[in-house]
C-alpha positions as CSV (number, residue, x, y, z in Angstrom):
1,M,0.0,0.0,0.0
2,N,1.4,3.4,-1.0
3,L,1.2,5.7,2.1
4,K,1.9,9.5,2.2
5,S,2.1,11.9,5.1
6,G,-0.9,13.3,6.9
7,L,-1.5,15.3,10.1
8,M,-4.0,14.7,12.8
9,K,-4.7,18.0,14.7
10,I,-5.9,18.2,18.3
11,L,-8.8,20.7,18.3
12,K,-9.8,20.1,22.0
13,T,-8.6,17.7,24.7
14,G,-8.9,17.1,28.4
15,P,-5.8,16.3,30.5
16,G,-4.0,13.0,30.0
17,T,-4.0,12.5,26.2
18,S,-0.7,11.1,25.0
19,V,1.0,9.0,22.4
20,Q,2.1,5.6,23.7
21,D,3.5,2.4,22.3
22,L,4.8,-0.7,24.3
23,G,7.3,1.5,26.1
24,R,11.0,1.4,26.9
25,S,12.8,-1.7,28.2
26,N,16.1,-2.3,29.9
27,L,16.6,1.3,30.9
28,S,15.7,1.3,34.6
29,H,19.3,1.4,35.6
30,W,19.4,4.9,34.1
31,G,16.3,5.9,36.1
32,I,14.0,5.8,33.0
33,P,10.5,4.4,33.5
34,I,9.0,1.8,31.2
35,S,6.1,4.0,30.1
36,G,3.9,2.7,27.3
37,V,0.2,2.0,27.1
38,A,-1.5,1.4,30.5
39,D,-4.0,-1.0,28.9
40,Q,-2.0,-3.2,26.5
41,K,-5.0,-5.4,25.6
42,S,-7.0,-2.5,24.2
43,A,-4.0,-1.0,22.4
44,C,-3.0,-4.4,20.8
45,W,-6.7,-4.9,19.8
46,V,-6.8,-1.7,17.7
47,N,-3.4,-2.4,16.1
48,H,-4.5,-6.0,15.3
49,L,-7.7,-4.8,13.5
50,L,-5.6,-2.2,11.6
51,Q,-3.1,-4.9,10.7
52,N,-0.4,-2.8,12.3
53,R,2.6,-4.1,14.2
54,K,1.6,-4.6,17.9
55,E,4.2,-2.0,19.0
56,S,2.7,0.7,16.7
57,A,2.1,4.0,18.6
58,V,-1.5,4.8,19.5
59,L,-3.3,7.7,21.2
60,E,-4.2,7.1,24.9
61,I,-7.1,9.2,26.0
62,S,-7.8,9.6,29.7
63,Q,-10.6,12.2,29.7
64,P,-13.8,12.7,27.6
65,G,-14.0,15.8,25.4
66,L,-11.4,15.1,22.7
67,S,-11.9,16.6,19.3
68,L,-9.5,16.2,16.4
69,S,-9.3,16.6,12.6
70,F,-7.6,14.7,9.8
71,S,-5.7,16.4,7.0
72,D,-5.8,13.3,4.7
73,P,-7.8,10.0,4.4
74,T,-6.9,7.3,6.8
75,I,-8.3,4.3,8.7
76,I,-8.6,4.4,12.5
77,C,-9.8,2.0,15.2
78,I,-11.0,2.7,18.8
79,A,-11.1,0.4,21.8
80,G,-10.7,0.5,25.6
81,A,-13.3,2.4,27.6
82,S,-16.8,2.5,26.1
83,A,-17.5,6.1,24.9
84,L,-19.7,8.2,22.7
85,V,-17.9,8.7,19.4
86,K,-19.0,11.1,16.6
87,L,-17.6,11.6,13.1
88,N,-18.5,15.0,11.7
89,G,-21.2,15.4,14.4
90,K,-22.9,12.1,13.6
91,E,-22.7,9.3,16.2
92,T,-20.7,6.3,14.8
93,H,-20.3,2.8,16.2
94,P,-16.8,2.7,17.7
95,S,-16.3,-1.0,17.1
96,G,-14.4,-2.0,14.0
97,L,-12.7,0.3,11.5
98,I,-13.6,3.9,10.9
99,Y,-12.6,5.7,7.6
100,P,-12.1,9.5,8.1
101,E,-11.6,11.6,4.9
102,S,-9.7,14.8,4.5
103,G,-11.1,17.5,6.8
104,D,-13.2,15.1,8.9
105,V,-13.6,15.8,12.6
106,L,-13.8,13.0,15.2
107,E,-15.1,13.6,18.7
108,I,-14.9,11.4,21.8
109,G,-17.5,12.3,24.4
110,P,-18.6,10.8,27.7
111,F,-17.1,7.5,28.9
112,Y,-19.8,5.0,29.8
113,T,-17.5,2.4,31.3
114,G,-13.7,2.4,31.7
115,A,-11.1,5.1,32.2
116,R,-9.0,5.1,29.0
117,V,-9.8,5.1,25.3
118,Y,-7.3,4.0,22.7
119,L,-7.3,5.4,19.2
120,G,-5.1,3.6,16.6
121,I,-4.4,4.7,13.1
122,K,-3.2,2.8,10.0
123,G,0.6,2.4,10.2
124,G,0.7,3.9,13.7
125,F,1.4,7.5,14.7
126,Q,4.7,8.7,13.3
127,S,5.8,11.0,16.1
128,E,9.3,11.3,17.4
129,E,11.1,8.2,18.7
130,K,13.4,8.5,21.7
131,L,15.3,5.6,23.3
132,S,13.6,3.1,20.9
133,S,10.0,4.2,21.8
134,K,7.5,6.8,20.8
135,S,5.9,6.9,24.2
136,W,5.6,10.4,25.6
137,Y,7.3,11.1,28.9
138,Q,8.4,14.4,30.5
139,G,12.1,15.0,30.1
140,I,12.5,12.4,27.3
141,T,10.1,13.5,24.6
142,S,9.3,17.1,23.6
143,L,5.7,16.5,24.8
144,E,4.2,14.9,27.9
145,Y,0.6,15.4,27.0
146,A,-1.3,16.7,24.0
147,K,-2.9,20.1,24.0
148,K,-5.0,22.2,21.7
149,G,-3.1,22.6,18.4
150,T,-0.8,19.5,18.8
151,E,-0.3,17.8,15.4
152,L,0.5,14.1,15.1
153,P,1.9,12.8,11.8
154,Y,0.5,9.6,10.3
155,F,0.7,7.7,6.9
156,A,-2.4,8.7,4.9
157,V,-4.3,6.0,3.1
158,P,-5.3,7.1,-0.5
159,S,-9.0,6.9,-1.1
160,P,-11.0,5.3,-2.4
161,F,-10.5,2.5,-0.1
162,F,-12.5,-0.6,0.1
163,P,-14.0,-0.6,3.6
164,F,-14.9,-3.7,5.6
165,Y,-18.5,-3.4,6.7
166,A,-18.3,-6.1,9.3
167,K,-17.8,-4.7,12.8
168,A,-15.5,-6.7,15.1
169,K,-17.2,-6.5,18.5
170,W,-15.2,-5.0,21.4
171,N,-16.3,-6.4,24.7
172,T,-15.6,-4.4,27.9
173,S,-16.8,-7.0,30.4
174,W,-13.2,-8.2,31.0
175,F,-12.2,-5.0,32.8
176,E,-15.5,-4.4,34.6
177,K,-14.8,-7.1,37.2
178,T,-13.4,-5.9,40.5
179,E,-10.8,-8.7,41.2
180,L,-7.1,-8.1,40.6
181,E,-4.8,-11.1,40.7
182,V,-1.6,-10.5,42.7
183,F,1.5,-12.2,43.7
184,P,3.3,-11.8,47.1
185,G,5.8,-9.0,47.0
186,P,9.3,-9.1,48.5
187,D,8.0,-7.5,51.7
188,W,4.7,-9.4,52.0
189,D,5.9,-11.6,54.9
190,L,6.7,-8.5,57.0
191,L,2.9,-8.1,57.4
192,S,1.1,-9.7,60.3
193,K,-1.6,-12.3,59.7
194,Q,-4.3,-9.8,60.5
195,E,-2.9,-7.2,58.1
196,K,-2.7,-9.8,55.3
197,N,-6.2,-10.9,56.0
198,L,-7.5,-7.3,55.8
199,I,-5.8,-6.7,52.5
200,L,-7.1,-9.9,50.9
201,T,-10.7,-9.7,52.2
202,H,-11.5,-5.9,52.0
203,R,-13.0,-4.3,48.9
204,F,-11.1,-1.1,48.2
205,T,-12.2,2.1,46.5
206,V,-10.1,3.9,43.9
207,S,-9.4,7.5,45.0
208,S,-9.2,10.6,42.8
209,L,-5.4,10.4,43.1
210,A,-4.8,8.3,40.0
211,N,-2.6,9.0,37.0
212,R,0.0,7.2,34.8
213,M,2.4,7.1,37.7
214,A,0.2,5.5,40.4
215,V,-3.3,4.8,41.6
216,Q,-3.9,5.4,45.3
217,L,-6.8,3.6,47.1
218,Q,-9.1,5.5,49.5
219,D,-9.1,2.8,52.3
220,L,-6.3,2.7,54.8
221,V,-4.5,-0.4,56.0
222,P,-3.1,0.2,59.5
223,N,0.3,-1.6,59.8
224,S,3.5,-1.8,61.8
225,L,5.9,-2.3,58.9
226,P,9.5,-1.1,59.4
227,E,11.3,1.5,57.4
228,L,13.1,0.0,54.5
229,P,16.0,1.1,52.2
230,T,15.2,2.2,48.6
231,N,14.6,-0.9,46.4
232,P,13.6,-1.5,42.7
233,V,9.9,-1.2,41.9
234,Y,8.0,-1.9,38.7
235,P,4.6,-1.2,37.1
236,G,2.2,-3.3,39.1
237,T,4.1,-3.1,42.4
238,I,1.8,-2.3,45.3
239,Q,3.5,-0.3,48.1
240,L,2.1,0.2,51.6
241,T,3.1,3.4,53.4
242,S,3.5,3.7,57.2
243,G,0.3,5.8,57.2
244,G,-1.6,2.9,55.7
245,K,-1.9,4.1,52.1
246,L,-1.9,1.6,49.3
247,L,-0.1,2.8,46.1
248,L,-0.5,0.8,42.9
249,L,2.3,1.7,40.6
250,M,1.5,2.3,36.9
251,K,3.6,2.5,33.7
252,D,5.2,5.9,34.4
253,A,6.2,5.0,37.9
254,Q,9.6,5.7,39.3
255,V,12.1,2.8,39.1
256,T,12.9,2.8,42.9
257,G,11.0,3.3,46.0
258,G,11.3,3.1,49.8
259,Y,7.9,1.9,50.8
260,P,7.4,-1.8,51.4
261,R,6.5,-3.8,48.3
262,I,3.8,-6.0,49.6
263,L,2.2,-7.3,46.3
264,Q,2.8,-7.4,42.6
265,I,-0.1,-7.2,40.2
266,E,-0.3,-9.9,37.5
267,E,0.1,-8.3,34.0
268,E,-3.4,-8.7,32.7
269,S,-4.8,-7.4,36.0
270,Q,-2.6,-4.3,35.4
271,W,-4.7,-3.7,32.3
272,I,-7.9,-4.0,34.3
273,L,-6.5,-1.5,36.8
274,A,-5.8,0.9,34.0
275,Q,-9.5,1.0,33.2
276,K,-10.6,1.8,36.8
277,K,-11.7,5.3,37.6
278,P,-12.2,7.1,40.9
279,G,-15.0,5.5,42.9
280,D,-14.6,2.1,41.3
281,Q,-14.1,-1.0,43.6
282,L,-11.1,-3.3,43.7
283,E,-10.2,-6.5,45.6
284,F,-7.1,-8.6,45.6
285,S,-6.8,-12.4,44.9
286,L,-3.5,-13.8,46.0
287,K,-1.7,-16.2,43.6
288,R,1.5,-18.1,44.4
289,P,4.3,-18.2,41.8
């Protein structure tokens, strides 16, 4: 397929819209986070339908109210949170492939379920690559988040194309469950039996303190854990502070931390966590390695 350059322009956006791919690996010794898509299942779904490479860069959208335009014809796909999607003011079914033409405007309105929408484009977004990744991160790429007027390059698809009218159904039930599977962390056995029981039987609530670095839970876990030296941490690490706060680390988390690492979230459960918004419920199911 002969592809030429096009530009997608952000006309309006809430906070937290960024370009992400599968992130940066083997750089934690330099203090560089992994970054990348928070919900890999949704991102890989859109790239699969677009017949892109699974590591192709997508747009991660964390708030409703996005509006953008296309300079040239292309093919896009949307997955993740269930949301109201309009093309040129007309509601369109977000499942399957969408075929914007030159000058078309796409809007993403309220989220019905979930916390992050993923927009993929044919060939992937062709934004700058730093340290073998296009994932935006402050201090590494020129942008951390998109703002009004941001332009994202892509490979245009010359029309006329031959659209597929069948719609692959995107099912959100997998991330609507409350259970996260976890493994014991390095400091799990420093907890008392009562503290462990509370963590594994309580249903927690996601607080408003949630971003790409970490999700904090509202409910406190009183504990008598000792102070510990700084140790490596990873996306999915659950830390417990002396004040009882549970911190669930996300893709942009720091690479070291001093709080006890009591649990590690299984990878697919990390994708479920990425789709939880403030007020949602969570509970932990312990697995043994």
